[in-house]
Phi, psi and omega in degrees: 000139180274132178241148177281328178217159178222141174236144182260111177246025181301125178085353180274139179258160178307135012259012187301318177300324179289319179298314180295323177297312181301317180296318183287314181299325182303324183264000178275165177270151177304134180097344180283155182244135178251132173260126178247120179256119186221168176242344181286113182301336180298341181297335181294333175261323185293317184293314176300323178294317178297317180299317180298318181293322186265351180086010176269174186242126174273107186280320184197153173230120179248110179263109182250043180085254181286328184257133177240130176247129179239136181246123184239129178257128177285122184261324181211170180285000000 
């Protein structure tokens, strides 16, 4: 999946991937996609919940063993 921006959350535990995502999405434009690369398995539940709460869209979660990629689309300001 093509992303407009990517953040590296490798080795970070909850809630840091969500905090970094929130900071990055805040400065992105509506419609842009953020790729979050993480190792914390909790992101698979945390990111969809964060997206639902904030009104953003969790497009995909790719679990590649140790590395997890999550794609978030900014839906509104």
